Each structure stands twice: as C-alpha cells, then as structure tokens.
All heavy atoms as an XYZ file, in Angstrom:
939
protein
N       1.205    -65.474    265.242
C       0.394    -64.578    264.162
C       1.356    -64.073    263.239
O       1.112    -64.158    262.048
C      -0.376    -63.549    264.911
C      -0.860    -62.601    264.009
N      -0.479    -61.171    264.171
C      -1.858    -62.560    263.152
C      -1.158    -60.597    263.169
N      -1.983    -61.390    262.569
N       2.516    -63.417    263.633
C       3.473    -62.852    262.672
C       4.202    -63.899    261.993
O       4.725    -63.826    260.831
C       4.331    -61.895    263.393
C       3.548    -60.622    263.781
C       4.380    -59.569    264.445
O       5.643    -59.800    264.481
O       3.900    -58.604    264.908
N       4.464    -65.045    262.703
C       5.260    -66.191    262.087
C       4.509    -66.746    260.960
O       5.117    -67.501    260.070
C       5.636    -67.195    263.160
C       6.680    -66.640    264.155
O       7.343    -65.701    263.821
N       6.707    -67.330    265.296
N       3.156    -66.750    260.924
C       2.275    -67.331    259.996
C       2.001    -66.423    258.767
O       1.164    -66.692    257.929
C       0.928    -67.699    260.592
C       1.008    -68.726    261.589
C      -0.399    -68.962    262.309
C       1.446    -70.027    261.135
N       2.785    -65.224    258.811
C       2.594    -64.233    257.698
C       1.222    -63.541    257.620
O       0.679    -63.521    256.610
C       3.080    -64.765    256.455
C       4.485    -65.361    256.499
S       5.734    -63.999    256.836
C       5.813    -63.100    255.329
N       0.644    -63.321    258.792
C      -0.739    -62.662    258.877
C      -1.723    -63.398    258.116
O      -2.241    -62.965    257.023
C      -0.512    -61.237    258.423
C       0.628    -60.446    259.069
N       0.575    -59.937    260.200
C       1.837    -60.136    258.458
C       1.729    -59.282    260.494
N       2.485    -59.444    259.495
N      -2.022    -64.559    258.544
C      -3.022    -65.418    257.753
C      -4.494    -64.905    257.736
O      -5.234    -65.352    256.990
C      -2.900    -66.702    258.388
C      -2.585    -66.550    259.813
C      -1.860    -65.247    259.780
N      -4.893    -64.132    258.659
C      -6.308    -63.900    258.769
C      -6.999    -64.535    260.060
O      -6.347    -65.558    260.510
N      -7.995    -64.153    260.531
C      -8.636    -64.558    261.725
C      -8.839    -66.093    261.682
O      -8.666    -66.824    262.547
N      -9.518    -66.616    260.580
C     -10.108    -67.977    260.440
C      -8.874    -68.971    260.379
O      -8.769    -69.923    261.154
C     -10.985    -68.134    259.219
C     -11.593    -69.485    259.206
C     -12.270    -69.816    257.991
N     -11.476    -69.987    256.895
C     -11.311    -69.271    255.721
N     -12.173    -68.425    255.484
N     -10.260    -69.623    254.899
N      -7.844    -68.573    259.670
C      -6.692    -69.515    259.409
C      -5.838    -69.454    260.692
O      -5.192    -70.342    261.134
C      -5.790    -69.142    258.271
C      -6.531    -69.658    256.999
C      -5.600    -69.416    255.859
N      -6.029    -68.086    255.258
C      -5.271    -67.523    254.341
N      -4.208    -68.100    253.813
N      -5.754    -66.344    253.845
N      -5.745    -68.299    261.325
C      -5.015    -68.252    262.663
C      -5.728    -69.008    263.679
O      -5.082    -69.851    264.483
C      -4.970    -66.668    263.154
C      -4.364    -66.466    264.616
C      -2.802    -66.915    264.534
C      -4.532    -65.041    264.996
N      -7.007    -69.001    263.752
C      -7.759    -69.797    264.688
C      -7.553    -71.370    264.496
O      -7.253    -72.124    265.359
C      -9.215    -69.528    264.724
C     -10.130    -70.368    265.464
C     -11.623    -70.253    265.199
O     -12.112    -69.225    264.519
O     -12.413    -70.884    265.844
N      -7.629    -71.781    263.128
C      -7.517    -73.169    262.696
C      -6.157    -73.638    263.195
O      -5.809    -74.697    263.692
C      -7.586    -73.364    261.268
C      -9.140    -73.184    260.836
O     -10.008    -73.227    261.681
O      -9.289    -72.928    259.611
N      -5.104    -72.691    262.906
C      -3.626    -73.080    263.235
C      -3.542    -73.362    264.755
O      -2.803    -74.219    265.155
C      -2.801    -72.007    262.730
O      -1.639    -72.128    262.837
N      -4.053    -72.414    265.530
C      -3.830    -72.604    267.025
C      -4.674    -73.786    267.630
O      -4.110    -74.508    268.429
C      -4.306    -71.326    267.798
C      -4.258    -71.386    269.232
C      -3.423    -70.110    267.321
N      -5.905    -74.013    266.977
C      -6.677    -75.141    267.503
C      -6.060    -76.534    267.230
O      -6.349    -77.446    267.827
C      -8.127    -74.985    266.730
C      -9.126    -74.246    267.690
C     -10.504    -74.598    267.208
N     -11.287    -73.385    267.393
C     -11.768    -73.096    268.506
N     -11.519    -73.798    269.558
N     -12.625    -72.026    268.734
N      -5.198    -76.514    266.165
C      -4.637    -77.799    265.896
C      -3.648    -78.351    266.935
O      -3.337    -79.430    267.091
C      -3.788    -77.747    264.479
O      -2.763    -76.843    264.552
N      -3.167    -77.302    267.846
C      -2.245    -77.734    268.954
C      -2.905    -77.480    270.367
O      -2.374    -78.008    271.200
C      -1.029    -77.011    268.759
C      -0.291    -77.504    267.558
O      -0.021    -78.609    267.239
N       0.257    -76.417    266.780
N      -3.783    -76.498    270.584
C      -4.260    -76.071    271.719
C      -5.722    -75.984    271.884
O      -6.441    -75.818    270.735
C      -3.669    -74.651    272.149
C      -2.205    -74.619    272.101
C      -1.651    -73.980    270.922
C      -1.481    -75.049    273.023
C      -0.283    -73.888    270.846
C      -0.016    -75.090    273.094
C       0.470    -74.353    271.919
N      -6.257    -76.163    272.986
C      -7.704    -75.959    273.308
C      -7.800    -74.651    274.053
O      -7.113    -74.414    275.122
C      -8.273    -77.067    274.146
C      -8.468    -78.386    273.269
S      -9.619    -78.209    272.043
C     -11.220    -77.977    272.830
N      -8.638    -73.689    273.616
C      -8.764    -72.422    274.252
C     -10.117    -71.876    273.971
O     -10.653    -71.743    272.879
C      -7.897    -71.369    273.594
S      -7.942    -69.713    274.438
N     -10.899    -71.671    275.133
C     -12.312    -71.120    274.932
C     -12.283    -69.663    274.429
O     -11.469    -68.927    274.916
C     -13.021    -71.212    276.385
C     -11.860    -71.346    277.335
C     -10.611    -71.953    276.437
N     -13.144    -69.355    273.547
C     -13.196    -67.877    272.954
C     -12.133    -67.640    272.043
O     -11.734    -66.486    271.729
N     -11.478    -68.674    271.509
C     -10.354    -68.531    270.534
C     -10.796    -67.752    269.217
O      -9.986    -66.828    268.876
C      -9.676    -69.920    270.182
C      -8.471    -69.822    269.230
C      -7.340    -68.962    269.766
C      -8.080    -71.175    268.913
N     -11.968    -68.141    268.738
C     -12.450    -67.351    267.548
C     -12.463    -65.865    267.642
O     -12.135    -65.149    266.845
C     -13.694    -68.083    266.968
O     -14.651    -67.874    267.985
N     -13.121    -65.522    268.918
C     -13.103    -63.986    269.032
C     -11.860    -63.388    269.234
O     -11.648    -62.266    268.647
C     -14.002    -63.716    270.346
O     -14.457    -64.859    270.900
C     -15.245    -62.780    270.057
N     -10.924    -63.931    269.933
C      -9.570    -63.426    270.057
C      -8.865    -63.319    268.810
O      -8.251    -62.326    268.475
C      -8.813    -64.180    271.115
C      -7.358    -63.789    271.137
C      -9.454    -64.250    272.506
N      -9.006    -64.367    267.827
C      -8.403    -64.370    266.647
C      -8.950    -63.255    265.744
O      -8.139    -62.488    265.022
C      -8.334    -65.662    266.042
N     -10.162    -63.061    265.785
C     -10.839    -62.007    264.836
C     -10.496    -60.648    265.357
O     -10.157    -59.785    264.603
C     -12.314    -62.246    264.961
C     -12.832    -63.342    263.968
C     -14.318    -63.599    264.122
C     -14.671    -64.746    263.382
N     -16.219    -65.046    263.554
N     -10.385    -60.502    266.679
C     -10.014    -59.114    267.281
C      -8.582    -58.787    266.914
O      -8.220    -57.717    266.530
C     -10.222    -59.048    268.728
C     -11.790    -59.009    269.161
C     -11.968    -58.950    270.639
O     -10.939    -58.870    271.387
O     -13.168    -59.172    271.067
N      -7.787    -59.706    267.023
C      -6.310    -59.532    266.845
C      -6.014    -59.163    265.490
O      -5.341    -58.326    265.065
C      -5.550    -60.923    267.227
C      -4.083    -60.789    266.943
C      -3.361    -59.759    267.929
C      -3.462    -62.225    267.087
N      -6.701    -59.860    264.528
C      -6.342    -59.691    263.064
C      -7.060    -58.359    262.618
O      -6.621    -57.775    261.598
C      -6.658    -60.897    262.224
O      -8.119    -61.258    262.491
C      -5.785    -62.070    262.398
N      -8.187    -58.160    263.135
C      -8.893    -56.829    262.665
C      -8.246    -55.567    263.149
O      -8.429    -54.474    262.486
C     -10.449    -56.961    262.975
O     -10.550    -56.884    264.348
N      -7.682    -55.611    264.332
C      -7.166    -54.373    264.844
C      -5.594    -54.266    264.501
O      -5.043    -53.141    264.821
C      -7.306    -54.397    266.403
C      -8.741    -54.309    266.762
O      -9.501    -53.759    266.081
N      -9.101    -54.921    267.948
N      -5.086    -55.231    263.901
C      -3.695    -55.140    263.629
C      -3.485    -54.490    262.289
O      -3.891    -55.018    261.191
C      -2.969    -56.540    263.685
C      -1.477    -56.609    263.704
C      -0.900    -56.086    264.771
C      -0.823    -57.116    262.692
C       0.560    -56.161    264.854
C       0.558    -57.172    262.729
C       1.209    -56.661    263.883
O       2.637    -56.815    263.943
N      -2.790    -53.310    262.163
C      -2.763    -52.610    260.926
C      -1.948    -53.362    259.733
O      -2.264    -53.349    258.686
C      -1.915    -51.249    261.097
C      -2.780    -50.385    261.898
O      -3.960    -50.433    261.871
O      -2.190    -49.433    262.611
N      -0.916    -54.143    260.197
C      -0.149    -54.985    259.163
C      -0.962    -55.889    258.540
O      -0.804    -56.241    257.311
C       1.089    -55.458    259.903
C       2.197    -55.607    258.890
O       2.141    -55.257    257.704
N       3.279    -56.235    259.368
N      -1.843    -56.569    259.178
C      -2.694    -57.554    258.751
C      -3.651    -57.014    257.632
O      -3.789    -57.508    256.562
C      -3.607    -58.131    259.763
S      -2.894    -59.516    260.639
N      -4.221    -55.850    257.961
C      -5.198    -55.268    256.995
C      -4.437    -54.708    255.796
O      -5.064    -54.736    254.809
C      -6.135    -54.115    257.593
O      -5.316    -53.218    258.247
N      -3.281    -54.346    255.872
C      -2.494    -53.819    254.758
C      -2.097    -54.942    253.852
O      -2.043    -54.792    252.626
C      -1.235    -53.065    255.208
C      -1.448    -51.696    255.794
C      -0.134    -51.118    256.463
O       0.837    -51.745    256.170
O      -0.336    -50.101    257.080
N      -1.777    -56.127    254.369
C      -1.349    -57.304    253.633
C      -2.399    -58.178    253.031
O      -2.111    -59.153    252.507
C      -0.272    -58.132    254.418
C       1.017    -57.226    254.763
O       1.438    -56.486    253.843
N       1.514    -57.514    255.819
N      -3.682    -57.733    253.531
C      -4.746    -58.679    252.965
C      -4.924    -58.705    251.594
O      -4.848    -57.622    250.892
C      -6.057    -58.090    253.692
C      -6.983    -59.261    254.078
C      -8.198    -58.481    254.695
C      -8.947    -59.537    255.524
N     -10.017    -58.921    256.268
N      -5.107    -59.816    251.030
C      -5.285    -59.962    249.490
C      -6.416    -59.148    249.016
O      -6.387    -58.640    247.885
C      -5.402    -61.412    249.186
C      -4.129    -62.123    249.478
C      -5.700    -61.626    247.682
C      -4.087    -63.518    249.199
N      -7.520    -58.975    249.716
C      -8.651    -58.205    249.237
C      -8.456    -56.830    249.273
O      -9.239    -56.111    248.571
C      -9.871    -58.485    250.157
O      -9.528    -58.107    251.603
C     -10.389    -59.957    250.138
N      -7.221    -56.270    249.796
C      -6.987    -54.903    249.757
C      -6.292    -54.528    248.509
O      -5.988    -53.321    248.294
C      -6.263    -54.377    251.019
C      -7.174    -54.256    252.174
O      -8.385    -54.228    252.057
N      -6.559    -54.259    253.386
N      -5.869    -55.526    247.754
C      -5.115    -55.201    246.477
C      -6.010    -54.599    245.447
O      -7.001    -55.283    245.126
C      -4.240    -56.504    246.075
C      -3.583    -56.290    244.802
C      -3.486    -57.111    247.056
N      -5.612    -53.533    244.826
C      -6.406    -53.022    243.789
C      -6.174    -53.787    242.541
O      -5.133    -53.940    241.987
C      -6.168    -51.502    243.607
C      -6.858    -50.990    242.374
C      -6.330    -50.818    244.897
N      -7.257    -54.379    241.975
C      -7.124    -55.066    240.708
C      -7.111    -54.201    239.579
O      -7.845    -53.216    239.523
C      -8.422    -55.976    240.697
C      -8.551    -57.009    241.690
C      -9.748    -57.991    241.620
C      -9.763    -58.992    242.596
N     -10.761    -59.812    242.586
N      -6.300    -54.470    238.641
C      -6.245    -53.658    237.423
C      -7.437    -53.773    236.561
O      -8.148    -54.872    236.550
C      -5.074    -54.201    236.600
C      -3.695    -53.992    237.203
O      -3.659    -52.988    237.964
O      -2.685    -54.785    237.051
N      -7.876    -52.855    235.960
C      -9.066    -52.812    235.136
C      -8.862    -53.348    233.810
O      -7.659    -53.751    233.427
N      -9.734    -53.641    233.160
C      -9.614    -54.215    231.613
C      -9.267    -53.037    230.811
O      -9.514    -51.903    231.045
C     -11.026    -54.782    231.261
C     -11.400    -55.934    232.059
C     -12.686    -56.525    231.526
O     -13.310    -55.823    230.736
N     -12.946    -57.745    232.043
N      -8.465    -53.426    229.711
C      -8.080    -52.506    228.665
C      -9.453    -51.992    228.006
O     -10.281    -52.685    227.781
C      -7.123    -53.149    227.677
C      -5.902    -53.437    228.234
C      -5.023    -54.243    227.097
C      -5.041    -52.196    228.563
N      -9.315    -50.792    227.662
C     -10.572    -50.195    226.870
C     -10.561    -50.909    225.567
O      -9.611    -51.257    224.941
C     -10.245    -48.755    226.911
C      -8.868    -48.493    227.015
C      -8.483    -49.742    227.771
N     -11.805    -50.928    225.042
C     -12.055    -51.505    223.687
C     -11.432    -50.542    222.592
O     -11.481    -49.297    222.903
C     -13.418    -51.804    223.331
C     -14.176    -52.915    224.317
C     -15.568    -52.976    223.982
C     -13.462    -54.220    223.975
N     -10.907    -51.122    221.556
C     -10.538    -50.260    220.459
C     -11.531    -49.486    219.836
O     -12.699    -50.102    219.600
C      -9.722    -51.095    219.435
C      -8.373    -51.465    219.684
C      -7.755    -52.134    218.468
C      -6.338    -52.360    218.578
N      -5.847    -53.071    217.401
N     -11.367    -48.272    219.479
C     -12.470    -47.664    218.876
C     -12.449    -48.027    217.373
O     -11.412    -48.323    216.853
C     -12.180    -46.082    218.858
C     -12.347    -45.503    220.220
C     -12.097    -44.013    220.213
O     -11.711    -43.464    219.198
N     -12.181    -43.416    221.274
N     -13.666    -48.266    216.797
C     -13.856    -48.735    215.416
C     -13.266    -47.609    214.563
O     -13.600    -46.425    214.737
C     -15.266    -49.085    215.157
C     -15.588    -50.407    215.509
C     -16.822    -50.923    214.872
O     -17.010    -50.651    213.687
O     -17.662    -51.512    215.720
N     -12.405    -47.979    213.702
C     -12.027    -47.073    212.607
C     -12.137    -47.552    211.268
O     -12.288    -48.711    211.004
C     -10.408    -46.908    212.783
C      -9.969    -46.306    214.159
C      -8.504    -46.244    214.306
O      -7.754    -46.909    213.446
N      -7.881    -45.697    215.313
N     -12.469    -46.593    210.423
C     -12.644    -47.034    208.968
C     -11.317    -47.151    208.246
O     -10.819    -46.119    207.757
C     -13.521    -45.923    208.170
C     -14.788    -46.430    207.768
O     -15.075    -47.751    207.946
O     -15.600    -45.683    207.272
N     -10.656    -48.162    208.521
C      -9.388    -48.439    207.906
C      -9.369    -49.202    206.622
O     -10.155    -50.185    206.496
C      -8.382    -49.253    208.830
C      -7.954    -48.483    210.164
C      -7.235    -49.442    211.029
C      -7.145    -47.304    209.757
N      -8.670    -48.808    205.691
C      -8.492    -49.602    204.515
C      -7.256    -50.451    204.632
O      -6.305    -50.013    205.300
C      -8.339    -48.661    203.299
C      -9.621    -47.839    203.037
C      -9.453    -46.937    201.782
C     -10.676    -46.023    201.709
N     -10.411    -44.789    201.542
N      -7.127    -51.630    203.956
C      -5.992    -52.403    204.040
C      -4.655    -51.631    203.839
O      -4.626    -50.712    202.910
C      -6.210    -53.482    202.911
C      -7.657    -53.486    202.804
C      -8.128    -52.166    203.048
N      -3.783    -51.820    204.652
C      -2.375    -51.205    204.727
C      -2.417    -49.758    204.993
O      -1.536    -49.052    204.710
C      -1.603    -51.555    203.440
C      -1.459    -53.188    203.259
C      -2.183    -53.856    202.424
C      -0.463    -53.737    204.108
C      -2.114    -55.237    202.406
C      -0.302    -55.093    204.059
C      -1.193    -55.899    203.086
N      -3.574    -49.199    205.523
C      -3.505    -47.818    205.982
C      -2.629    -47.721    207.354
O      -1.925    -46.742    207.446
C      -4.930    -47.312    206.305
C      -5.575    -46.817    205.142
O      -5.029    -46.679    203.910
O      -6.822    -46.541    205.267
N      -2.761    -48.688    208.159
C      -2.082    -48.684    209.428
C      -1.345    -50.048    209.582
O      -1.974    -51.084    209.558
C      -3.019    -48.529    210.612
C      -2.434    -48.461    211.983
C      -1.482    -47.241    212.119
C      -3.603    -48.281    213.033
N       0.021    -50.069    209.855
C       0.743    -51.211    209.987
C       1.351    -51.353    211.357
O       1.870    -50.273    211.898
C       1.865    -51.408    208.933
C       1.508    -51.664    207.519
C       2.766    -51.536    206.669
C       0.778    -52.990    207.387
N       1.338    -52.479    211.883
C       2.213    -52.555    213.098
C       3.450    -53.386    212.868
O       3.414    -54.299    212.191
C       1.355    -53.348    214.179
O       0.165    -52.729    214.587
N       4.680    -52.787    213.136
C       5.839    -53.266    212.757
C       6.664    -53.694    214.026
O       6.741    -52.807    214.868
C       6.646    -52.296    211.848
C       8.004    -52.908    211.357
C       5.722    -51.884    210.528
N       7.386    -54.800    213.925
C       8.217    -55.221    214.966
C       9.376    -55.891    214.415
O       9.340    -56.559    213.472
C       7.489    -56.101    215.988
C       8.080    -56.224    217.273
O       9.068    -55.682    217.618
N       7.479    -57.117    218.163
N      10.586    -55.792    215.170
C      11.755    -56.467    214.794
C      11.997    -57.507    215.859
O      12.160    -57.209    216.995
C      12.948    -55.488    214.658
C      14.263    -56.029    214.243
C      14.228    -56.581    212.814
C      15.318    -55.133    214.292
N      12.115    -58.786    215.471
C      12.299    -59.825    216.386
C      13.635    -60.454    216.294
O      14.069    -60.607    215.127
C      11.117    -61.010    216.192
S       9.504    -60.281    216.358
N      14.259    -60.964    217.403
C      15.526    -61.738    217.238
C      16.590    -61.083    218.202
O      16.253    -60.365    218.964
N      17.845    -61.540    217.895
C      18.420    -62.422    217.098
C      18.126    -63.848    217.558
O      18.131    -64.113    218.732
C      19.833    -62.105    217.064
C      20.092    -61.526    218.496
C      18.824    -60.782    218.840
N      18.084    -64.680    216.649
C      18.074    -66.205    216.911
C      19.380    -66.687    216.310
O      19.756    -66.310    215.088
C      16.840    -66.922    216.115
C      15.579    -66.443    216.721
C      15.136    -66.759    217.987
C      14.603    -65.595    216.145
N      13.848    -66.222    218.184
C      13.521    -65.448    217.071
C      14.463    -65.029    214.835
C      12.358    -64.824    216.825
C      13.360    -64.280    214.650
C      12.217    -64.152    215.569
N      19.876    -67.723    216.957
C      21.140    -68.258    216.545
C      20.666    -69.612    215.834
O      19.996    -70.554    216.666
C      22.175    -68.553    217.540
C      22.742    -67.164    218.055
C      23.780    -67.306    219.004
O      24.143    -68.406    219.445
N      24.304    -66.220    219.416
N      21.091    -69.919    214.678
C      20.745    -71.247    213.915
C      22.020    -71.816    213.438
O      22.883    -71.122    212.877
C      19.796    -70.845    212.770
C      18.409    -70.257    213.431
C      19.545    -72.127    211.989
C      17.557    -69.761    212.307
N      22.131    -73.175    213.647
C      23.232    -73.846    213.147
C      22.955    -74.323    211.738
O      21.868    -74.867    211.419
C      23.464    -75.187    214.044
C      24.563    -74.978    215.044
C      24.828    -76.319    215.622
C      25.629    -76.205    216.874
N      25.874    -77.502    217.452
N      23.800    -73.984    210.737
C      23.556    -74.405    209.362
C      24.700    -75.296    208.907
O      25.840    -74.986    209.326
C      23.585    -73.084    208.469
S      22.163    -72.041    208.876
N      24.376    -76.301    208.276
C      25.454    -77.299    207.675
C      25.436    -77.055    206.255
O      24.480    -77.228    205.544
C      25.320    -78.684    208.156
O      25.179    -78.707    209.529
C      26.297    -79.638    207.682
N      26.602    -76.715    205.633
C      26.733    -76.601    204.265
C      27.510    -77.732    203.680
O      28.695    -78.113    204.265
C      27.443    -75.297    203.858
C      26.697    -74.037    204.359
C      27.048    -73.461    205.572
C      25.587    -73.565    203.719
C      26.278    -72.341    206.078
C      24.842    -72.443    204.193
C      25.276    -71.915    205.235
N      27.148    -78.260    202.537
C      27.857    -79.397    201.981
C      28.508    -78.955    200.640
O      27.760    -78.269    199.810
C      27.030    -80.568    201.747
N      29.812    -79.092    200.377
C      30.367    -78.827    199.192
C      30.868    -80.023    198.480
O      31.576    -80.726    199.055
C      31.503    -77.762    199.481
C      32.197    -77.073    198.303
C      33.168    -76.069    198.807
C      33.842    -75.463    197.649
N      34.913    -74.507    197.981
N      30.527    -80.159    197.182
C      30.909    -81.328    196.505
C      32.141    -81.102    195.831
O      32.307    -79.898    195.097
C      29.784    -81.821    195.556
O      29.515    -80.927    194.582
N      32.881    -82.020    195.620
C      34.214    -81.991    194.868
C      34.333    -83.286    194.182
O      34.375    -84.301    194.755
C      35.389    -81.806    195.924
C      36.626    -81.311    195.247
C      37.664    -80.916    196.288
N      37.892    -82.111    197.122
C      38.618    -81.939    198.282
N      39.218    -80.802    198.679
N      38.835    -83.017    199.048
N      34.525    -83.135    192.846
C      34.494    -84.224    192.010
C      35.891    -84.541    191.471
O      36.630    -83.465    191.106
C      33.631    -84.119    190.774
N      36.440    -85.710    191.575
C      37.796    -86.097    191.062
C      37.428    -87.055    189.955
O      36.368    -87.239    189.498
C      38.572    -86.756    192.123
O      37.994    -87.909    192.704
C      38.947    -85.674    193.207
N      38.525    -87.647    189.342
C      38.337    -88.446    188.180
C      37.543    -89.802    188.605
O      36.716    -90.149    187.848
C      39.669    -88.888    187.660
C      40.471    -87.857    187.000
C      41.772    -88.341    186.412
C      42.550    -87.331    185.686
N      43.853    -87.708    185.220
N      37.777    -90.261    189.716
C      37.181    -91.557    190.058
C      35.987    -91.485    191.035
O      35.160    -92.356    191.050
C      38.202    -92.584    190.654
C      39.243    -92.914    189.607
O      39.002    -92.849    188.356
N      40.494    -93.194    190.139
N      36.030    -90.540    191.792
C      35.012    -90.402    192.907
C      34.515    -89.023    193.147
O      35.299    -88.046    192.813
C      35.363    -91.184    194.051
C      36.301    -90.560    194.935
C      36.669    -91.430    196.179
C      37.682    -90.761    197.167
N      37.658    -91.477    198.328
N      33.436    -88.936    193.749
C      32.877    -87.587    194.175
C      32.968    -87.562    195.753
O      32.425    -88.524    196.332
C      31.430    -87.606    193.686
C      30.817    -86.155    193.501
C      29.542    -86.349    192.981
C      29.026    -84.877    192.565
N      27.576    -85.048    192.015
N      33.361    -86.524    196.317
C      33.502    -86.276    197.624
C      32.907    -85.052    198.210
O      32.697    -84.096    197.404
C      34.962    -86.424    198.219
O      35.638    -85.175    197.747
N      32.372    -85.136    199.335
C      31.636    -83.935    199.985
C      32.366    -83.447    201.294
O      32.949    -84.305    201.981
C      30.165    -84.250    200.439
C      29.269    -84.539    199.238
C      29.167    -85.909    198.841
C      28.666    -83.486    198.637
C      28.321    -86.147    197.807
C      27.843    -83.904    197.559
C      27.577    -85.243    197.144
N      32.567    -82.141    201.353
C      33.058    -81.579    202.626
C      31.943    -80.793    203.297
O      31.200    -80.046    202.662
C      34.180    -80.558    202.359
O      33.837    -79.668    201.444
C      35.313    -81.462    201.904
N      31.746    -81.104    204.613
C      30.754    -80.247    205.367
C      31.331    -79.301    206.297
O      32.214    -79.463    206.848
C      29.795    -81.194    205.976
C      29.143    -82.280    205.230
C      28.309    -83.224    206.054
N      27.741    -84.203    205.249
C      26.394    -84.363    205.099
N      25.682    -83.669    205.840
N      25.838    -85.212    204.223
N      30.585    -78.221    206.276
C      31.244    -77.047    207.155
C      29.821    -76.615    207.934
O      28.759    -76.293    207.415
C      31.606    -75.863    206.379
C      32.198    -74.767    207.215
C      32.783    -73.711    206.283
C      33.218    -72.679    207.196
N      33.682    -71.522    206.493
N      29.914    -76.600    209.300
C      28.823    -76.060    210.147
C      29.183    -74.653    210.643
O      30.272    -74.421    211.246
C      28.593    -77.073    211.342
O      28.322    -78.299    210.756
C      27.416    -76.640    212.174
N      28.224    -73.787    210.485
C      28.422    -72.488    210.882
C      27.096    -72.016    211.755
O      25.972    -72.539    211.439
C      28.478    -71.536    209.672
O      29.033    -72.186    208.677
C      29.313    -70.248    209.946
N      27.268    -71.117    212.671
C      26.223    -70.555    213.407
C      25.910    -69.116    212.812
O      26.796    -68.316    212.601
C      26.608    -70.375    214.938
C      25.391    -69.728    215.736
C      26.948    -71.659    215.534
N      24.611    -69.011    212.520
C      24.055    -67.720    211.848
C      23.186    -67.133    212.641
O      22.252    -67.793    213.356
C      23.530    -68.210    210.425
C      22.923    -67.039    209.712
C      24.439    -68.849    209.654
N      23.118    -65.876    212.809
C      22.265    -65.048    213.362
C      21.236    -64.370    212.518
O      21.654    -63.838    211.421
C      22.935    -63.890    214.268
C      23.479    -64.304    215.548
C      23.875    -63.091    216.443
O      23.848    -61.882    215.943
N      24.263    -63.368    217.538
N      19.869    -64.611    212.829
C      18.969    -63.944    211.862
C      17.870    -63.350    212.912
O      17.830    -63.389    213.910
C      18.121    -65.112    211.123
C      17.335    -65.958    212.138
C      18.976    -65.896    210.272
C      16.213    -66.934    211.417
N      17.352    -62.166    212.047
C      16.430    -61.410    212.650
C      15.143    -61.365    211.739
O      15.334    -61.857    210.613
C      16.831    -59.942    212.585
C      17.988    -59.643    213.514
C      19.320    -60.046    213.145
C      18.037    -59.054    214.671
N      20.165    -59.678    214.170
C      19.388    -58.914    215.045
C      17.065    -58.428    215.418
C      19.765    -58.371    216.256
C      17.422    -57.809    216.686
C      18.713    -57.730    216.974
N      14.017    -61.185    212.264
C      12.761    -61.094    211.436
C      12.010    -59.791    211.530
O      11.845    -59.377    212.816
C      11.901    -62.321    211.784
N      11.613    -59.217    210.654
C      10.668    -58.037    210.643
C       9.247    -58.562    210.463
O       9.027    -59.097    209.365
C      11.190    -57.070    209.444
C      10.463    -55.789    209.360
C      10.749    -54.938    210.563
C      10.791    -55.065    208.122
N       8.526    -58.249    211.430
C       7.085    -58.692    211.317
C       6.313    -57.410    211.049
O       6.503    -56.377    211.690
C       6.624    -59.335    212.621
O       6.753    -58.433    213.736
C       7.385    -60.563    212.925
N       5.267    -57.538    210.228
C       4.258    -56.490    209.852
C       2.904    -57.024    209.928
O       2.699    -58.200    209.381
C       4.560    -55.994    208.522
C       5.891    -55.225    208.396
S       6.568    -55.207    206.628
C       7.023    -56.818    206.297
N       2.049    -56.383    210.624
C       0.601    -56.776    210.713
C      -0.259    -55.594    210.270
O      -0.233    -54.582    210.713
C       0.262    -57.276    212.119
C       1.085    -58.416    212.530
C      -1.237    -57.600    212.164
C       0.932    -58.907    213.970
N      -1.096    -55.878    209.273
C      -2.109    -54.996    208.787
C      -3.270    -54.782    209.845
O      -3.846    -55.819    210.115
C      -2.686    -55.376    207.488
C      -3.804    -54.426    206.974
O      -3.773    -53.199    207.279
O      -4.698    -54.966    206.243
N      -3.465    -53.628    210.337
C      -4.479    -53.476    211.310
C      -5.853    -53.663    210.852
O      -6.714    -54.132    211.608
C      -4.415    -52.067    212.070
C      -3.058    -51.919    212.887
C      -3.072    -52.725    214.137
O      -4.196    -52.941    214.860
O      -1.949    -53.268    214.451
N      -6.074    -53.420    209.592
C      -7.509    -53.489    209.143
C      -7.960    -54.881    208.933
O      -8.966    -55.228    209.329
C      -7.581    -52.749    207.793
N      -7.053    -55.801    208.428
C      -7.315    -57.202    208.100
C      -6.675    -58.221    208.931
O      -6.969    -59.351    208.835
C      -7.045    -57.350    206.704
O      -5.686    -57.355    206.512
N      -5.829    -57.663    209.870
C      -4.882    -58.580    210.731
C      -4.065    -59.515    209.942
O      -3.744    -60.559    210.299
C      -5.843    -59.420    211.683
O      -6.527    -58.540    212.541
N      -3.662    -59.204    208.696
C      -2.851    -60.005    207.885
C      -1.556    -59.840    208.273
O      -0.975    -58.734    208.344
C      -3.077    -59.478    206.324
C      -2.179    -60.224    205.291
C      -0.902    -59.982    205.048
C      -2.607    -61.448    204.767
N      -0.450    -60.970    204.072
C      -1.558    -61.864    203.904
C      -3.695    -62.261    204.645
C      -1.540    -62.926    203.268
C      -3.738    -63.286    203.958
C      -2.747    -63.567    203.282
N      -0.771    -60.923    208.557
C       0.705    -60.938    209.009
C       1.645    -61.052    207.887
O       1.322    -61.851    207.017
C       0.651    -62.099    209.953
C      -0.307    -63.123    209.484
C      -1.386    -62.282    208.917
N       2.776    -60.377    207.924
C       3.821    -60.663    206.915
C       5.133    -60.777    207.765
O       5.260    -60.033    208.638
C       3.904    -59.557    205.999
C       2.887    -59.466    204.916
C       3.118    -60.542    203.902
O       4.192    -60.983    203.601
O       1.978    -60.879    203.241
N       5.926    -61.734    207.376
C       7.309    -61.843    208.104
C       8.287    -61.750    206.974
O       8.365    -62.430    206.029
C       7.346    -63.196    208.845
C       6.272    -63.199    209.918
C       8.739    -63.292    209.431
C       6.208    -64.499    210.713
N       9.329    -60.871    207.227
C      10.378    -60.812    206.286
C      11.694    -61.171    207.096
O      12.118    -60.471    208.031
C      10.510    -59.436    205.706
N      12.371    -62.296    206.734
C      13.566    -62.716    207.403
C      14.715    -61.776    207.111
O      14.844    -61.245    205.931
C      13.756    -64.270    207.046
C      13.008    -64.384    205.928
C      11.871    -63.330    205.744
C-alpha cells in the first residue's frame, strides 16, 4: 500500500488482485485506506481548489485615463552591418556582426485595450 504511494481502495484492490486471489479483498482494501491518515491527507479530492478571480468592476474610463505599463527584455539580437567602400575600379563591402541587447516598453490602455510598444 505505501509502495504504491497510497492509491486508494479501488486501485489497491486491483493491484493486489492482479497477482493474488483473496476473498473479502475489497472490504480489506477499503478499510485499510479509509482508516489510514496518510491516505486521506494525500487524496486528490482533499486538495482545496483555487477560486476564480473576481470580475473587474466596471469603471467609467476615458481613453488613456489608466495605463498598464511593463518593461520586457532584454533580448539579444544579432545584427549584421554592411559598410560599402568604393575605389576607382570596384566597390567592396565589409560586414560586421554585432550582438545588440534591446528592451521594450509596453503600454496598454485599460479603457480600449489599445496596445503600444516602444523599443
């Protein structure tokens, strides 16, 4: 029973029946699991479920009265820059790759849900 991680009466009975024959096994399994404190504590049905979030109260908001602002990042982006160099006979390019870190400021208007992103 403890090796099976407290499975409950029905699963304990099924597990034992797969290897052994025993009269009255279902009653023994139910009694064992109902009287064992650790079983009832670990039972999934004893877990308190979280409630739902309360609904937002309606507010008379005008656009941009209330903004939600968040700073996101940093993100690392590889940038390749090409620089041209002209000589008398031909034009040549040199490339340089650099890693740049960027951040983004996000703003959402609570009245209209209008998003704005400023890199």
